[in-house]
C-alpha positions as CSV (number, residue, x, y, z in Angstrom):
1,M,219.7,86.9,94.0
2,P,217.8,87.7,90.6
3,I,216.0,90.9,91.8
4,I,216.3,93.0,88.4
5,E,216.9,96.7,89.0
6,T,214.0,98.3,86.6
7,C,215.1,100.6,83.5
8,Y,211.1,101.5,83.2
9,T,211.4,104.7,85.1
10,K,211.6,107.9,82.3
11,I,207.9,107.8,81.4
12,P,205.4,110.9,81.2
13,F,202.7,111.2,83.6
14,Y,200.1,109.7,81.9
15,F,201.5,106.4,81.7
16,R,202.1,106.4,85.4
17,N,197.9,105.7,85.5
18,S,197.3,102.1,85.9
19,F,194.0,102.4,83.9
20,V,195.5,104.1,80.8
21,Q,198.4,101.3,80.6
22,T,196.0,98.8,81.0
23,V,192.8,99.8,78.9
24,V,194.2,102.4,76.3
25,P,196.6,100.0,74.4
26,S,194.0,97.1,74.2
27,I,191.6,99.4,72.6
28,F,193.4,101.6,70.4
29,Y,196.7,100.1,69.5
30,S,197.3,98.0,66.3
31,V,199.8,95.9,64.7
32,A,200.2,95.9,60.9
33,G,202.3,93.6,59.0
34,I,201.2,90.0,60.8
35,E,200.0,87.5,58.4
36,Y,200.1,84.4,60.6
37,T,200.0,80.6,59.0
38,R,197.3,78.8,60.8
39,K,198.0,75.3,61.7
40,R,195.8,72.8,63.7
41,L,197.3,70.5,66.2
42,E,194.9,67.4,67.0
43,L,195.3,66.3,70.5
44,V,195.3,62.6,72.0
45,D,192.1,63.4,73.8
46,G,190.3,64.1,70.6
47,D,190.4,67.8,71.2
48,F,192.4,70.4,69.1
49,L,194.4,73.5,69.2
50,D,194.9,76.1,66.5
51,L,198.4,77.2,66.3
52,D,199.3,80.8,64.5
53,W,203.0,80.4,63.0
54,L,205.4,83.0,61.6
55,K,208.3,81.5,60.0
56,N,211.6,82.9,58.9
57,K,213.0,79.4,58.7
58,N,215.3,80.1,61.8
59,E,216.9,77.5,64.3
60,R,215.3,79.6,67.1
61,I,211.5,80.0,68.1
62,I,209.7,81.6,70.7
63,I,206.4,80.3,71.9
64,L,203.7,82.7,72.9
65,S,201.1,82.2,75.7
66,H,198.0,84.8,75.8
67,G,196.6,85.7,78.8
68,L,192.7,84.7,80.0
69,E,190.1,84.9,77.4
70,G,192.7,86.1,74.9
71,D,193.9,84.8,71.8
72,T,197.0,85.4,69.1
73,Q,195.2,88.3,67.8
74,R,195.4,90.4,70.9
75,H,197.7,93.6,70.8
76,Y,200.5,92.3,72.9
77,I,200.9,89.3,71.2
78,K,201.1,90.5,67.8
79,R,203.3,93.2,69.1
80,F,205.5,90.9,70.4
81,A,205.5,88.5,67.8
82,K,206.4,90.9,65.0
83,Y,209.3,92.6,67.1
84,F,210.7,89.3,67.3
85,Y,209.9,87.8,63.7
86,D,211.5,91.0,62.4
87,Q,214.9,90.0,63.9
88,G,214.6,86.9,62.8
89,W,213.1,84.5,65.0
90,D,210.3,82.3,64.3
91,I,207.0,82.3,66.1
92,L,204.5,80.2,67.3
93,A,201.3,81.7,69.0
94,W,199.0,79.3,70.1
95,N,195.3,79.9,70.9
96,Y,193.8,78.0,74.0
97,R,190.5,75.3,73.7
98,S,187.9,77.6,72.8
99,C,189.5,80.7,72.0
100,S,190.7,80.4,68.2
101,G,187.3,81.5,66.7
102,E,186.1,78.0,67.0
103,M,184.5,76.2,69.6
104,N,186.8,73.1,70.9
105,R,185.2,69.9,70.6
106,L,185.2,68.8,74.3
107,P,183.0,69.9,77.0
108,K,186.0,71.3,78.8
109,F,187.8,74.2,77.2
110,Y,191.1,75.5,79.5
111,A,191.6,76.4,83.0
112,Y,194.0,78.6,84.9
113,G,197.3,76.6,85.7
114,D,196.3,73.6,83.5
115,T,199.6,73.0,81.9
116,Q,198.8,70.0,79.9
117,D,197.9,72.1,76.6
118,L,201.4,73.9,76.9
119,S,203.3,70.8,77.1
120,A,201.7,69.3,74.1
121,I,202.4,72.4,72.1
122,V,206.3,72.3,73.6
123,N,206.8,68.7,72.4
124,H,205.2,69.5,69.0
125,V,207.9,72.0,68.6
126,L,210.4,69.7,70.0
127,T,209.7,67.4,67.0
128,F,211.0,70.3,64.4
129,D,215.0,71.1,64.2
130,Y,214.9,74.2,66.4
131,K,218.1,74.5,68.6
132,R,216.8,77.1,70.6
133,I,213.2,77.4,71.7
134,V,212.1,80.3,74.6
135,L,208.7,80.3,76.1
136,A,207.0,83.8,76.4
137,G,203.6,84.3,78.4
138,F,201.4,86.9,79.3
139,S,199.4,87.5,82.4
140,M,197.4,83.8,82.7
141,G,200.0,82.7,80.1
142,G,202.7,84.0,82.0
143,G,201.5,81.8,84.9
144,L,201.4,78.7,82.5
145,V,204.6,79.3,81.1
146,A,206.2,79.6,84.7
147,K,204.4,76.7,86.4
148,F,205.5,74.5,83.5
149,L,208.9,75.3,83.7
150,G,208.8,74.6,87.5
151,T,206.9,71.3,87.1
152,T,208.6,69.8,84.0
153,T,212.2,68.5,83.4
154,V,212.7,70.6,80.3
155,S,214.5,69.6,77.1
156,K,218.0,71.3,76.8
157,R,217.1,73.1,73.5
158,I,214.5,75.4,76.0
159,T,216.6,78.1,76.9
160,H,214.8,80.5,78.2
161,G,211.6,81.7,79.9
162,L,209.7,85.3,79.6
163,T,206.8,86.2,81.9
164,F,204.7,89.5,82.1
165,S,201.9,90.4,84.5
166,V,201.9,87.3,86.2
167,S,199.2,86.8,88.7
168,C,201.4,84.1,90.8
169,D,199.2,83.6,93.6
170,L,196.0,83.1,92.0
171,K,193.9,83.7,95.3
172,N,195.5,86.8,95.8
173,S,195.0,88.0,92.3
174,V,191.3,87.4,92.7
175,E,191.0,89.1,95.8
176,E,192.4,92.2,94.0
177,V,190.3,91.9,90.8
178,E,187.0,91.9,92.9
179,K,188.1,94.8,95.0
180,I,185.4,97.6,94.0
181,I,187.9,99.7,92.6
182,N,188.5,97.0,90.1
183,T,184.8,96.4,89.1
184,L,185.2,97.2,85.4
185,Y,187.7,94.2,84.9
186,K,186.1,91.7,86.9
187,K,182.8,92.7,84.8
188,V,184.6,92.4,81.3
189,F,186.3,89.0,82.3
190,I,182.9,87.3,84.2
191,N,180.8,88.4,81.2
192,K,183.3,87.0,78.7
193,L,183.3,83.5,81.0
194,K,179.8,83.4,81.3
195,N,179.2,83.7,77.4
196,K,181.8,81.1,77.0
197,L,179.6,78.7,79.5
198,K,176.4,79.6,77.6
199,L,178.4,78.8,74.1
200,K,179.2,75.3,75.6
201,A,175.6,74.8,77.0
202,I,174.1,74.7,73.3
203,H,176.2,71.9,72.5
204,F,176.8,70.2,75.9
205,K,174.1,68.4,78.5
206,E,176.7,69.1,81.0
207,F,176.3,72.7,81.0
208,S,172.6,73.1,80.2
209,S,171.6,72.9,83.6
210,L,174.0,74.9,85.2
211,P,172.9,78.4,86.8
212,I,175.0,80.3,84.4
213,E,173.2,83.4,84.9
214,Q,173.9,83.4,88.5
215,V,177.7,83.7,88.1
216,Q,178.7,87.2,89.6
217,S,182.5,86.5,90.4
218,F,185.4,84.3,90.2
219,A,184.5,82.1,92.8
220,N,181.2,81.4,91.5
221,F,182.9,80.6,87.8
222,H,185.2,78.5,89.2
223,N,182.9,76.5,91.3
224,L,180.5,75.9,88.4
225,Y,183.2,75.1,85.9
226,S,186.9,75.2,86.8
227,I,186.4,72.7,89.5
228,P,184.4,69.9,88.5
229,F,185.5,69.9,84.8
230,H,189.4,69.7,85.8
231,N,189.4,67.4,89.0
232,Y,189.9,69.8,92.0
233,N,188.6,69.0,95.4
234,S,187.7,72.6,96.3
235,L,188.3,76.3,95.6
236,E,191.1,76.4,97.8
237,D,192.6,73.3,96.2
238,F,192.1,75.0,92.9
239,Y,193.6,78.3,93.7
240,A,196.8,76.3,95.4
241,K,197.4,74.1,92.4
242,S,196.4,76.1,89.8
243,S,199.1,79.2,91.2
244,S,202.5,79.4,89.6
245,K,204.3,80.6,92.6
246,P,204.9,77.2,94.8
247,Y,206.8,76.0,91.8
248,Y,209.7,78.7,91.0
249,K,212.1,77.0,93.3
250,N,212.3,74.4,90.5
251,I,213.0,76.6,87.5
252,T,215.8,75.6,85.7
253,V,216.2,78.2,82.8
254,P,217.0,81.8,83.1
255,T,213.2,83.2,83.7
256,L,212.2,86.7,83.5
257,M,209.4,88.1,85.1
258,L,208.0,91.5,84.8
259,N,205.2,92.5,87.1
260,A,204.4,96.3,87.7
261,L,203.5,97.4,91.1
262,D,200.5,99.8,90.1
263,D,198.9,96.2,88.3
264,P,195.2,96.3,89.1
265,I,194.8,92.6,88.8
266,L,198.2,91.8,91.2
267,G,197.9,91.7,94.9
268,A,200.6,92.0,97.2
269,K,201.4,88.3,97.3
270,C,201.9,88.2,93.3
271,Y,205.5,89.7,93.5
272,P,207.7,86.8,94.5
273,Y,210.6,88.8,96.1
274,E,211.4,85.8,98.4
275,E,211.3,83.2,95.6
276,A,213.6,85.3,93.5
277,N,216.1,86.0,96.1
278,K,216.5,82.3,96.5
279,S,216.6,81.3,93.0
280,S,219.6,81.8,90.2
281,R,217.1,81.3,87.7
282,L,214.0,83.5,88.3
283,F,214.8,87.1,87.4
284,L,212.2,89.3,88.9
285,E,211.6,93.2,87.8
286,T,209.1,95.1,89.5
287,P,208.7,98.5,87.8
288,E,206.6,101.3,89.6
289,Y,204.4,101.6,86.5
290,G,203.1,99.5,83.7
291,G,199.6,98.3,84.6
292,H,198.5,94.9,83.3
293,I,200.4,94.0,80.2
294,G,201.1,97.9,79.6
295,F,204.3,99.1,79.8
296,S,203.7,101.4,77.0
297,I,206.9,103.9,75.6
298,K,206.0,107.5,74.5
299,G,206.2,107.8,70.9
300,S,207.0,103.7,70.1
301,K,205.1,101.3,68.4
302,H,207.0,98.6,71.0
303,S,206.6,98.2,74.4
304,Y,209.2,98.1,77.3
305,M,208.2,94.1,77.4
306,E,209.8,93.6,74.1
307,L,212.7,95.6,74.6
308,R,213.5,94.2,78.1
309,A,212.8,90.3,76.7
310,E,215.5,91.0,74.0
311,E,218.0,92.3,76.5
312,F,217.2,89.2,78.7
313,L,217.7,87.0,75.8
314,N,221.1,88.3,74.7
315,G,222.4,88.2,78.4
316,L,222.5,91.9,79.1
317,I,220.3,91.7,82.0
318,S,222.3,91.1,85.5
319,A,220.8,91.0,89.1
320,K,221.5,93.8,91.8
């Protein structure tokens, strides 16, 4: 019954505010000492992925998957990368199609729950001599990692999954983000996605006739882009197949899921207690505070995510 009792409890009052936890680190936190080496992975469909490496010439590696409209420069990716790189791990942080600073070649870019590109990344890493491979994902990336682990017969060299702030029930998460209280988060995401559609419209006729300016909600965006470009039948079909929660029962490697109860992007169905109770591999931890990919620690350049992940990888966490 892998429900984990949290250690993220003794935190100052200002970190008990989900807005502070979610927004402030993304604006003010910076990570020094990270110099990625970028390599391009050519894909079988003619597109590409840009991969950012940190190499210690080690036999163990962590693959990092970022969130919606993020990239490898996001503070949570660089913070996590530096923490484990300094401990001797190799790091591969990958950018989703269209997120590396150069637009991808094909009309479609990425979609929530589409694990095809993560699979390509994992297969690429398996061509190297790593003996221990760990998959870590944040927000949308956490959903990708969890779904990949629950839908794939993974190599024995993949030993753990690490997931943070996971909207594992996508429909429920969208409903939460679109509440009036979360208007700021909704506008930020929608504007970024609209801008990406506009960039696509410059080069691809498939987008030029779309009513992009009318996109005011996630449902609008998914109906306009996700469903037709990723071959879903309907919005309900997209939400059902893109959510990672239905696949947790099939996860075969120890996987940590850290979801704060005050996360403004997660609804009540995004805390899979029942699935964790039935699983021997999904370790669910739900602190009262932490916001969305926050989990800040007073006076520390690290977050609780890195510290908890290290404990998990070292076998120092057990269920209640």
